[in-house]
Each structure stands twice: as structure tokens, then as C-alpha cells.
PyMOL commands that place a pseudoatom at each C-alpha (Angstrom):
pseudoatom trace, name=CA, resn=MET, resi=1, chain=A, elem=C, hetatm=0, pos=[99.541, 110.654, 108.897]
pseudoatom trace, name=CA, resn=ALA, resi=2, chain=A, elem=C, hetatm=0, pos=[100.300, 108.311, 111.784]
pseudoatom trace, name=CA, resn=ALA, resi=3, chain=A, elem=C, hetatm=0, pos=[97.637, 107.589, 114.370]
pseudoatom trace, name=CA, resn=LYS, resi=4, chain=A, elem=C, hetatm=0, pos=[97.854, 109.604, 117.561]
pseudoatom trace, name=CA, resn=VAL, resi=5, chain=A, elem=C, hetatm=0, pos=[99.544, 108.065, 120.595]
pseudoatom trace, name=CA, resn=LEU, resi=6, chain=A, elem=C, hetatm=0, pos=[97.186, 108.504, 123.537]
pseudoatom trace, name=CA, resn=THR, resi=7, chain=A, elem=C, hetatm=0, pos=[98.273, 110.196, 126.732]
pseudoatom trace, name=CA, resn=GLU, resi=8, chain=A, elem=C, hetatm=0, pos=[97.263, 108.628, 130.033]
pseudoatom trace, name=CA, resn=ALA, resi=9, chain=A, elem=C, hetatm=0, pos=[94.653, 111.388, 130.493]
pseudoatom trace, name=CA, resn=GLU, resi=10, chain=A, elem=C, hetatm=0, pos=[93.190, 110.765, 127.023]
pseudoatom trace, name=CA, resn=ALA, resi=11, chain=A, elem=C, hetatm=0, pos=[92.954, 107.012, 127.622]
pseudoatom trace, name=CA, resn=LYS, resi=12, chain=A, elem=C, hetatm=0, pos=[91.122, 107.674, 130.905]
pseudoatom trace, name=CA, resn=ARG, resi=13, chain=A, elem=C, hetatm=0, pos=[88.795, 110.121, 129.151]
pseudoatom trace, name=CA, resn=VAL, resi=14, chain=A, elem=C, hetatm=0, pos=[88.039, 107.524, 126.474]
pseudoatom trace, name=CA, resn=LEU, resi=15, chain=A, elem=C, hetatm=0, pos=[87.207, 104.940, 129.144]
pseudoatom trace, name=CA, resn=ALA, resi=16, chain=A, elem=C, hetatm=0, pos=[84.983, 107.464, 130.946]
pseudoatom trace, name=CA, resn=VAL, resi=17, chain=A, elem=C, hetatm=0, pos=[83.097, 108.167, 127.704]
pseudoatom trace, name=CA, resn=ILE, resi=18, chain=A, elem=C, hetatm=0, pos=[82.726, 104.459, 126.986]
pseudoatom trace, name=CA, resn=ALA, resi=19, chain=A, elem=C, hetatm=0, pos=[81.354, 103.866, 130.506]
pseudoatom trace, name=CA, resn=GLN, resi=20, chain=A, elem=C, hetatm=0, pos=[78.380, 106.076, 129.571]
pseudoatom trace, name=CA, resn=ARG, resi=21, chain=A, elem=C, hetatm=0, pos=[77.605, 104.198, 126.353]
pseudoatom trace, name=CA, resn=ARG, resi=22, chain=A, elem=C, hetatm=0, pos=[74.793, 101.701, 125.885]
pseudoatom trace, name=CA, resn=HIS, resi=23, chain=A, elem=C, hetatm=0, pos=[77.211, 98.831, 125.193]
pseudoatom trace, name=CA, resn=ALA, resi=24, chain=A, elem=C, hetatm=0, pos=[79.896, 99.909, 127.649]
pseudoatom trace, name=CA, resn=GLY, resi=25, chain=A, elem=C, hetatm=0, pos=[81.215, 96.411, 128.382]
pseudoatom trace, name=CA, resn=ARG, resi=26, chain=A, elem=C, hetatm=0, pos=[81.663, 95.473, 124.750]
pseudoatom trace, name=CA, resn=ASP, resi=27, chain=A, elem=C, hetatm=0, pos=[83.116, 98.837, 123.744]
pseudoatom trace, name=CA, resn=THR, resi=28, chain=A, elem=C, hetatm=0, pos=[85.509, 98.893, 126.713]
pseudoatom trace, name=CA, resn=LEU, resi=29, chain=A, elem=C, hetatm=0, pos=[86.857, 95.473, 125.827]
pseudoatom trace, name=CA, resn=ILE, resi=30, chain=A, elem=C, hetatm=0, pos=[87.274, 96.364, 122.148]
pseudoatom trace, name=CA, resn=PHE, resi=31, chain=A, elem=C, hetatm=0, pos=[89.241, 99.486, 123.128]
pseudoatom trace, name=CA, resn=LEU, resi=32, chain=A, elem=C, hetatm=0, pos=[91.346, 97.605, 125.685]
pseudoatom trace, name=CA, resn=PHE, resi=33, chain=A, elem=C, hetatm=0, pos=[92.317, 94.888, 123.200]
pseudoatom trace, name=CA, resn=THR, resi=34, chain=A, elem=C, hetatm=0, pos=[93.942, 97.642, 121.131]
pseudoatom trace, name=CA, resn=LEU, resi=35, chain=A, elem=C, hetatm=0, pos=[95.475, 99.427, 124.142]
pseudoatom trace, name=CA, resn=PHE, resi=36, chain=A, elem=C, hetatm=0, pos=[96.678, 96.487, 126.257]
pseudoatom trace, name=CA, resn=ALA, resi=37, chain=A, elem=C, hetatm=0, pos=[97.362, 93.850, 123.595]
pseudoatom trace, name=CA, resn=GLY, resi=38, chain=A, elem=C, hetatm=0, pos=[98.213, 96.053, 120.608]
pseudoatom trace, name=CA, resn=MET, resi=39, chain=A, elem=C, hetatm=0, pos=[95.671, 94.343, 118.396]
pseudoatom trace, name=CA, resn=ARG, resi=40, chain=A, elem=C, hetatm=0, pos=[94.495, 95.709, 115.054]
pseudoatom trace, name=CA, resn=ALA, resi=41, chain=A, elem=C, hetatm=0, pos=[90.812, 96.379, 114.322]
pseudoatom trace, name=CA, resn=CYS, resi=42, chain=A, elem=C, hetatm=0, pos=[90.656, 93.371, 111.974]
pseudoatom trace, name=CA, resn=GLU, resi=43, chain=A, elem=C, hetatm=0, pos=[92.096, 91.126, 114.689]
pseudoatom trace, name=CA, resn=VAL, resi=44, chain=A, elem=C, hetatm=0, pos=[89.655, 92.361, 117.330]
pseudoatom trace, name=CA, resn=ALA, resi=45, chain=A, elem=C, hetatm=0, pos=[86.709, 91.970, 114.975]
pseudoatom trace, name=CA, resn=GLY, resi=46, chain=A, elem=C, hetatm=0, pos=[87.667, 88.376, 114.224]
pseudoatom trace, name=CA, resn=LEU, resi=47, chain=A, elem=C, hetatm=0, pos=[87.926, 87.229, 117.830]
pseudoatom trace, name=CA, resn=LEU, resi=48, chain=A, elem=C, hetatm=0, pos=[85.910, 84.205, 118.846]
pseudoatom trace, name=CA, resn=ILE, resi=49, chain=A, elem=C, hetatm=0, pos=[84.852, 83.379, 122.385]
pseudoatom trace, name=CA, resn=ASP, resi=50, chain=A, elem=C, hetatm=0, pos=[86.997, 80.219, 122.172]
pseudoatom trace, name=CA, resn=ASP, resi=51, chain=A, elem=C, hetatm=0, pos=[90.035, 82.377, 121.382]
pseudoatom trace, name=CA, resn=VAL, resi=52, chain=A, elem=C, hetatm=0, pos=[89.945, 84.068, 124.786]
pseudoatom trace, name=CA, resn=MET, resi=53, chain=A, elem=C, hetatm=0, pos=[88.118, 81.615, 127.076]
pseudoatom trace, name=CA, resn=GLN, resi=54, chain=A, elem=C, hetatm=0, pos=[89.051, 78.136, 128.309]
pseudoatom trace, name=CA, resn=ALA, resi=55, chain=A, elem=C, hetatm=0, pos=[86.473, 75.343, 128.185]
pseudoatom trace, name=CA, resn=ASP, resi=56, chain=A, elem=C, hetatm=0, pos=[86.058, 75.670, 131.976]
pseudoatom trace, name=CA, resn=GLY, resi=57, chain=A, elem=C, hetatm=0, pos=[85.049, 79.345, 131.603]
pseudoatom trace, name=CA, resn=THR, resi=58, chain=A, elem=C, hetatm=0, pos=[88.318, 80.899, 132.755]
pseudoatom trace, name=CA, resn=THR, resi=59, chain=A, elem=C, hetatm=0, pos=[90.141, 83.521, 130.726]
pseudoatom trace, name=CA, resn=LYS, resi=60, chain=A, elem=C, hetatm=0, pos=[93.201, 82.472, 128.757]
pseudoatom trace, name=CA, resn=THR, resi=61, chain=A, elem=C, hetatm=0, pos=[96.549, 84.094, 129.569]
pseudoatom trace, name=CA, resn=GLU, resi=62, chain=A, elem=C, hetatm=0, pos=[97.511, 83.856, 125.896]
pseudoatom trace, name=CA, resn=PHE, resi=63, chain=A, elem=C, hetatm=0, pos=[95.912, 82.812, 122.647]
pseudoatom trace, name=CA, resn=VAL, resi=64, chain=A, elem=C, hetatm=0, pos=[96.962, 82.327, 119.045]
pseudoatom trace, name=CA, resn=LEU, resi=65, chain=A, elem=C, hetatm=0, pos=[95.448, 84.375, 116.264]
pseudoatom trace, name=CA, resn=LYS, resi=66, chain=A, elem=C, hetatm=0, pos=[95.009, 82.250, 113.171]
pseudoatom trace, name=CA, resn=ALA, resi=67, chain=A, elem=C, hetatm=0, pos=[96.581, 83.384, 109.912]
pseudoatom trace, name=CA, resn=SER, resi=68, chain=A, elem=C, hetatm=0, pos=[93.110, 84.312, 108.646]
pseudoatom trace, name=CA, resn=GLN, resi=69, chain=A, elem=C, hetatm=0, pos=[92.684, 86.719, 111.592]
pseudoatom trace, name=CA, resn=THR, resi=70, chain=A, elem=C, hetatm=0, pos=[95.876, 88.746, 111.051]
pseudoatom trace, name=CA, resn=LYS, resi=71, chain=A, elem=C, hetatm=0, pos=[96.887, 91.429, 108.603]
pseudoatom trace, name=CA, resn=GLY, resi=72, chain=A, elem=C, hetatm=0, pos=[100.050, 89.600, 107.572]
pseudoatom trace, name=CA, resn=HIS, resi=73, chain=A, elem=C, hetatm=0, pos=[98.265, 86.243, 107.279]
pseudoatom trace, name=CA, resn=LYS, resi=74, chain=A, elem=C, hetatm=0, pos=[100.728, 84.773, 109.769]
pseudoatom trace, name=CA, resn=PRO, resi=75, chain=A, elem=C, hetatm=0, pos=[99.594, 83.221, 113.056]
pseudoatom trace, name=CA, resn=ARG, resi=76, chain=A, elem=C, hetatm=0, pos=[100.784, 85.001, 116.184]
pseudoatom trace, name=CA, resn=THR, resi=77, chain=A, elem=C, hetatm=0, pos=[100.439, 84.675, 119.916]
pseudoatom trace, name=CA, resn=VAL, resi=78, chain=A, elem=C, hetatm=0, pos=[98.646, 87.403, 121.857]
pseudoatom trace, name=CA, resn=TYR, resi=79, chain=A, elem=C, hetatm=0, pos=[99.569, 87.613, 125.531]
pseudoatom trace, name=CA, resn=VAL, resi=80, chain=A, elem=C, hetatm=0, pos=[96.794, 88.775, 127.841]
pseudoatom trace, name=CA, resn=SER, resi=81, chain=A, elem=C, hetatm=0, pos=[97.632, 91.045, 130.782]
pseudoatom trace, name=CA, resn=LYS, resi=82, chain=A, elem=C, hetatm=0, pos=[95.921, 90.496, 134.133]
pseudoatom trace, name=CA, resn=ARG, resi=83, chain=A, elem=C, hetatm=0, pos=[93.820, 93.644, 133.667]
pseudoatom trace, name=CA, resn=LEU, resi=84, chain=A, elem=C, hetatm=0, pos=[92.690, 92.510, 130.236]
pseudoatom trace, name=CA, resn=GLN, resi=85, chain=A, elem=C, hetatm=0, pos=[91.897, 89.049, 131.646]
pseudoatom trace, name=CA, resn=ARG, resi=86, chain=A, elem=C, hetatm=0, pos=[89.642, 90.687, 134.264]
pseudoatom trace, name=CA, resn=GLU, resi=87, chain=A, elem=C, hetatm=0, pos=[87.874, 92.752, 131.589]
pseudoatom trace, name=CA, resn=ILE, resi=88, chain=A, elem=C, hetatm=0, pos=[87.334, 89.671, 129.392]
pseudoatom trace, name=CA, resn=ALA, resi=89, chain=A, elem=C, hetatm=0, pos=[85.910, 87.734, 132.373]
pseudoatom trace, name=CA, resn=LEU, resi=90, chain=A, elem=C, hetatm=0, pos=[83.611, 90.629, 133.283]
pseudoatom trace, name=CA, resn=TYR, resi=91, chain=A, elem=C, hetatm=0, pos=[82.356, 91.000, 129.711]
pseudoatom trace, name=CA, resn=THR, resi=92, chain=A, elem=C, hetatm=0, pos=[81.765, 87.302, 129.106]
pseudoatom trace, name=CA, resn=ALA, resi=93, chain=A, elem=C, hetatm=0, pos=[80.001, 86.941, 132.457]
pseudoatom trace, name=CA, resn=THR, resi=94, chain=A, elem=C, hetatm=0, pos=[77.544, 89.744, 131.695]
pseudoatom trace, name=CA, resn=ASP, resi=95, chain=A, elem=C, hetatm=0, pos=[77.146, 89.498, 127.920]
pseudoatom trace, name=CA, resn=ARG, resi=96, chain=A, elem=C, hetatm=0, pos=[74.945, 86.535, 127.064]
pseudoatom trace, name=CA, resn=GLN, resi=97, chain=A, elem=C, hetatm=0, pos=[75.224, 86.898, 123.286]
pseudoatom trace, name=CA, resn=SER, resi=98, chain=A, elem=C, hetatm=0, pos=[78.920, 86.013, 123.442]
pseudoatom trace, name=CA, resn=ALA, resi=99, chain=A, elem=C, hetatm=0, pos=[78.302, 82.498, 124.784]
pseudoatom trace, name=CA, resn=VAL, resi=100, chain=A, elem=C, hetatm=0, pos=[78.998, 80.947, 121.378]
pseudoatom trace, name=CA, resn=GLY, resi=101, chain=A, elem=C, hetatm=0, pos=[80.893, 82.080, 118.293]
pseudoatom trace, name=CA, resn=SER, resi=102, chain=A, elem=C, hetatm=0, pos=[82.077, 85.638, 117.873]
pseudoatom trace, name=CA, resn=LEU, resi=103, chain=A, elem=C, hetatm=0, pos=[83.219, 87.566, 120.904]
pseudoatom trace, name=CA, resn=PHE, resi=104, chain=A, elem=C, hetatm=0, pos=[81.755, 90.827, 119.591]
pseudoatom trace, name=CA, resn=ARG, resi=105, chain=A, elem=C, hetatm=0, pos=[78.428, 91.282, 117.824]
pseudoatom trace, name=CA, resn=SER, resi=106, chain=A, elem=C, hetatm=0, pos=[76.637, 94.362, 116.636]
pseudoatom trace, name=CA, resn=GLN, resi=107, chain=A, elem=C, hetatm=0, pos=[73.412, 95.065, 118.509]
pseudoatom trace, name=CA, resn=LYS, resi=108, chain=A, elem=C, hetatm=0, pos=[71.869, 96.554, 115.372]
pseudoatom trace, name=CA, resn=THR, resi=109, chain=A, elem=C, hetatm=0, pos=[72.381, 93.587, 113.087]
pseudoatom trace, name=CA, resn=GLY, resi=110, chain=A, elem=C, hetatm=0, pos=[73.197, 90.757, 115.488]
pseudoatom trace, name=CA, resn=CYS, resi=111, chain=A, elem=C, hetatm=0, pos=[76.082, 89.929, 113.177]
pseudoatom trace, name=CA, resn=THR, resi=112, chain=A, elem=C, hetatm=0, pos=[79.767, 89.680, 113.941]
pseudoatom trace, name=CA, resn=PHE, resi=113, chain=A, elem=C, hetatm=0, pos=[81.617, 92.972, 113.904]
pseudoatom trace, name=CA, resn=THR, resi=114, chain=A, elem=C, hetatm=0, pos=[83.624, 93.615, 110.766]
pseudoatom trace, name=CA, resn=ALA, resi=115, chain=A, elem=C, hetatm=0, pos=[87.027, 95.291, 110.833]
pseudoatom trace, name=CA, resn=HIS, resi=116, chain=A, elem=C, hetatm=0, pos=[85.366, 98.377, 109.346]
pseudoatom trace, name=CA, resn=GLY, resi=117, chain=A, elem=C, hetatm=0, pos=[82.729, 98.254, 112.081]
pseudoatom trace, name=CA, resn=VAL, resi=118, chain=A, elem=C, hetatm=0, pos=[85.438, 98.272, 114.768]
pseudoatom trace, name=CA, resn=VAL, resi=119, chain=A, elem=C, hetatm=0, pos=[87.204, 101.156, 112.995]
pseudoatom trace, name=CA, resn=LEU, resi=120, chain=A, elem=C, hetatm=0, pos=[83.971, 103.191, 112.931]
pseudoatom trace, name=CA, resn=LEU, resi=121, chain=A, elem=C, hetatm=0, pos=[83.150, 102.324, 116.547]
pseudoatom trace, name=CA, resn=LEU, resi=122, chain=A, elem=C, hetatm=0, pos=[86.548, 103.504, 117.789]
pseudoatom trace, name=CA, resn=LYS, resi=123, chain=A, elem=C, hetatm=0, pos=[86.386, 106.624, 115.598]
pseudoatom trace, name=CA, resn=GLY, resi=124, chain=A, elem=C, hetatm=0, pos=[83.058, 107.538, 117.191]
pseudoatom trace, name=CA, resn=ILE, resi=125, chain=A, elem=C, hetatm=0, pos=[84.347, 106.887, 120.701]
pseudoatom trace, name=CA, resn=TYR, resi=126, chain=A, elem=C, hetatm=0, pos=[87.418, 109.083, 120.131]
pseudoatom trace, name=CA, resn=ALA, resi=127, chain=A, elem=C, hetatm=0, pos=[85.226, 111.841, 118.693]
pseudoatom trace, name=CA, resn=ASP, resi=128, chain=A, elem=C, hetatm=0, pos=[82.882, 111.662, 121.711]
pseudoatom trace, name=CA, resn=ALA, resi=129, chain=A, elem=C, hetatm=0, pos=[85.929, 111.875, 124.017]
pseudoatom trace, name=CA, resn=ASN, resi=130, chain=A, elem=C, hetatm=0, pos=[87.336, 114.867, 122.079]
pseudoatom trace, name=CA, resn=VAL, resi=131, chain=A, elem=C, hetatm=0, pos=[90.563, 113.004, 121.301]
pseudoatom trace, name=CA, resn=PHE, resi=132, chain=A, elem=C, hetatm=0, pos=[91.524, 114.537, 117.978]
pseudoatom trace, name=CA, resn=GLY, resi=133, chain=A, elem=C, hetatm=0, pos=[93.837, 112.729, 115.550]
pseudoatom trace, name=CA, resn=ALA, resi=134, chain=A, elem=C, hetatm=0, pos=[93.071, 109.328, 117.067]
pseudoatom trace, name=CA, resn=SER, resi=135, chain=A, elem=C, hetatm=0, pos=[92.090, 106.333, 114.967]
pseudoatom trace, name=CA, resn=SER, resi=136, chain=A, elem=C, hetatm=0, pos=[91.600, 102.610, 115.400]
pseudoatom trace, name=CA, resn=HIS, resi=137, chain=A, elem=C, hetatm=0, pos=[95.392, 102.294, 115.328]
pseudoatom trace, name=CA, resn=SER, resi=138, chain=A, elem=C, hetatm=0, pos=[95.913, 104.703, 118.256]
pseudoatom trace, name=CA, resn=GLY, resi=139, chain=A, elem=C, hetatm=0, pos=[95.574, 101.990, 120.881]
pseudoatom trace, name=CA, resn=ARG, resi=140, chain=A, elem=C, hetatm=0, pos=[98.141, 99.857, 119.048]
pseudoatom trace, name=CA, resn=ARG, resi=141, chain=A, elem=C, hetatm=0, pos=[100.614, 102.757, 118.727]
pseudoatom trace, name=CA, resn=THR, resi=142, chain=A, elem=C, hetatm=0, pos=[100.080, 103.640, 122.381]
pseudoatom trace, name=CA, resn=PHE, resi=143, chain=A, elem=C, hetatm=0, pos=[100.697, 100.016, 123.396]
pseudoatom trace, name=CA, resn=LEU, resi=144, chain=A, elem=C, hetatm=0, pos=[104.026, 99.896, 121.550]
pseudoatom trace, name=CA, resn=THR, resi=145, chain=A, elem=C, hetatm=0, pos=[105.116, 103.367, 122.682]
pseudoatom trace, name=CA, resn=ARG, resi=146, chain=A, elem=C, hetatm=0, pos=[104.440, 102.485, 126.326]
pseudoatom trace, name=CA, resn=LEU, resi=147, chain=A, elem=C, hetatm=0, pos=[106.508, 99.311, 125.953]
pseudoatom trace, name=CA, resn=ALA, resi=148, chain=A, elem=C, hetatm=0, pos=[109.380, 101.364, 124.512]
pseudoatom trace, name=CA, resn=GLU, resi=149, chain=A, elem=C, hetatm=0, pos=[109.096, 103.862, 127.375]
pseudoatom trace, name=CA, resn=ARG, resi=150, chain=A, elem=C, hetatm=0, pos=[109.493, 100.980, 129.835]
pseudoatom trace, name=CA, resn=GLY, resi=151, chain=A, elem=C, hetatm=0, pos=[112.674, 99.880, 128.083]
pseudoatom trace, name=CA, resn=ILE, resi=152, chain=A, elem=C, hetatm=0, pos=[111.261, 96.724, 126.484]
pseudoatom trace, name=CA, resn=SER, resi=153, chain=A, elem=C, hetatm=0, pos=[113.491, 95.349, 123.744]
pseudoatom trace, name=CA, resn=PRO, resi=154, chain=A, elem=C, hetatm=0, pos=[112.453, 96.284, 120.200]
pseudoatom trace, name=CA, resn=PHE, resi=155, chain=A, elem=C, hetatm=0, pos=[112.747, 92.586, 119.331]
pseudoatom trace, name=CA, resn=VAL, resi=156, chain=A, elem=C, hetatm=0, pos=[110.156, 91.693, 121.982]
pseudoatom trace, name=CA, resn=MET, resi=157, chain=A, elem=C, hetatm=0, pos=[107.934, 94.533, 120.768]
pseudoatom trace, name=CA, resn=LYS, resi=158, chain=A, elem=C, hetatm=0, pos=[108.210, 93.236, 117.194]
pseudoatom trace, name=CA, resn=GLU, resi=159, chain=A, elem=C, hetatm=0, pos=[106.947, 89.816, 118.279]
pseudoatom trace, name=CA, resn=LEU, resi=160, chain=A, elem=C, hetatm=0, pos=[104.113, 91.266, 120.384]
pseudoatom trace, name=CA, resn=ALA, resi=161, chain=A, elem=C, hetatm=0, pos=[103.010, 93.409, 117.423]
pseudoatom trace, name=CA, resn=GLY, resi=162, chain=A, elem=C, hetatm=0, pos=[103.236, 90.539, 114.960]
pseudoatom trace, name=CA, resn=HIS, resi=163, chain=A, elem=C, hetatm=0, pos=[105.525, 92.454, 112.636]
pseudoatom trace, name=CA, resn=LYS, resi=164, chain=A, elem=C, hetatm=0, pos=[107.856, 90.717, 110.185]
pseudoatom trace, name=CA, resn=ASN, resi=165, chain=A, elem=C, hetatm=0, pos=[110.389, 93.543, 110.233]
pseudoatom trace, name=CA, resn=ILE, resi=166, chain=A, elem=C, hetatm=0, pos=[111.678, 95.511, 113.215]
pseudoatom trace, name=CA, resn=ALA, resi=167, chain=A, elem=C, hetatm=0, pos=[111.688, 98.686, 111.104]
pseudoatom trace, name=CA, resn=THR, resi=168, chain=A, elem=C, hetatm=0, pos=[107.888, 98.474, 110.991]
pseudoatom trace, name=CA, resn=THR, resi=169, chain=A, elem=C, hetatm=0, pos=[107.744, 98.284, 114.781]
pseudoatom trace, name=CA, resn=GLN, resi=170, chain=A, elem=C, hetatm=0, pos=[110.047, 101.276, 115.121]
pseudoatom trace, name=CA, resn=ARG, resi=171, chain=A, elem=C, hetatm=0, pos=[107.670, 103.417, 113.061]
pseudoatom trace, name=CA, resn=TYR, resi=172, chain=A, elem=C, hetatm=0, pos=[104.943, 102.797, 115.638]
pseudoatom trace, name=CA, resn=VAL, resi=173, chain=A, elem=C, hetatm=0, pos=[106.918, 104.168, 118.565]
pseudoatom trace, name=CA, resn=ASP, resi=174, chain=A, elem=C, hetatm=0, pos=[106.482, 107.825, 119.386]
pseudoatom trace, name=CA, resn=VAL, resi=175, chain=A, elem=C, hetatm=0, pos=[109.571, 109.392, 120.968]
pseudoatom trace, name=CA, resn=GLY, resi=176, chain=A, elem=C, hetatm=0, pos=[108.756, 112.329, 123.190]
pseudoatom trace, name=CA, resn=GLU, resi=177, chain=A, elem=C, hetatm=0, pos=[110.809, 114.998, 124.909]
pseudoatom trace, name=CA, resn=HIS, resi=178, chain=A, elem=C, hetatm=0, pos=[110.366, 113.286, 128.294]
pseudoatom trace, name=CA, resn=GLN, resi=179, chain=A, elem=C, hetatm=0, pos=[111.991, 110.118, 126.888]
pseudoatom trace, name=CA, resn=LEU, resi=180, chain=A, elem=C, hetatm=0, pos=[114.925, 112.088, 125.532]
pseudoatom trace, name=CA, resn=ARG, resi=181, chain=A, elem=C, hetatm=0, pos=[115.455, 113.822, 128.884]
pseudoatom trace, name=CA, resn=ALA, resi=182, chain=A, elem=C, hetatm=0, pos=[115.116, 110.536, 130.795]
pseudoatom trace, name=CA, resn=ALA, resi=183, chain=A, elem=C, hetatm=0, pos=[117.755, 108.938, 128.551]
pseudoatom trace, name=CA, resn=LEU, resi=184, chain=A, elem=C, hetatm=0, pos=[120.274, 111.503, 129.756]
pseudoatom trace, name=CA, resn=GLU, resi=185, chain=A, elem=C, hetatm=0, pos=[119.647, 110.929, 133.475]
for i in range(1, 185): cmd.bond("trace and resi %d" % i, "trace and resi %d" % (i + 1))
show_as sticks, trace
zoom trace
């Protein structure tokens, strides 16, 4: 079964739930990397501080995931929206453990998050927010569906998702009744 595409209300509810959590900054940024950059759990888990921050402490507008960080073992560029840049800057300014090495660390173990750890974290957040049917892939599906709703070319979406085949990208996009009605107008 495909991961749920989040509505705007569900995404806001998730962010409200995260804001009440002990590690709100970290958890918000993990969620937003999936929602605003379409990243997979394994890609988020593998992020290093140097991936997202310049040497002068400013946030990068884009960065390249190494082949070892991606599912398809192919490097790809991740473009960072202005909102995501602000969230990265806020997190790195307040989270002292991220000064070197991994961007995200578990408070329990002090170790880098694993892909499975990110999957479990997001699963727990969705459960706390009563968003049923959501998984770690929901942010990614929502990202691609929102791009499609804005009329972004499937070829651009394919590149942003890091897919080899456009058919894979098309499977991520959820077509709703409102899109079908809008197409007629």
C-alpha cells in the first residue's frame, strides 16, 4: 500500500505535535526534509552538517547527496527552499551536538540516526498526530504531489526525486478530484 499523501491540515497537525516534543527542533527538521525536499529516510539519516552548511556557517541553497547516501546509489542534488534553509539555520544555531559530523543524532545513544531510526521516529510522530496511513514516505509523496498540483513538469519532478525512470515518479503522485476538476476549468 502506498504511503498517504498529507493534506495541508495534517501537515500542520504534525508540526503542532512535533512542537510539543522534547527534541522539537531536530524532529521538525527531519520531517521538513521529507516534506520540502522529498528526501527518503535513509537520505535524511545520512546527512552530515557539512552537507547543509557552508564553512562560514550559512545554510546551503543546494547540496549533493553522495552515492552512498541514496537508495539508487547515484549522487543527486537536493535543492533547499528558503523555508527549509531557515529551519536548518535555526536547528544548527540551537543544537550544539550538530557542530561536527552527523546532522541528526539520537539523544538516547548519542549515535547517528539510522534509516530505521528515522522511519520509527516519523511513524511515532504520525501516530501522535492521529494521521493514519502515513509512513516515512508520506512527506516524499506529498512533496511530489504538491509539485504536480502546481503544474511542475514530470521531468523536473523526476530529477528532484532522484528517480531513474519517470514511471517511478508518476507512481508517487496522488491525483485527486480537485485536480481533475481544475484541469477542466
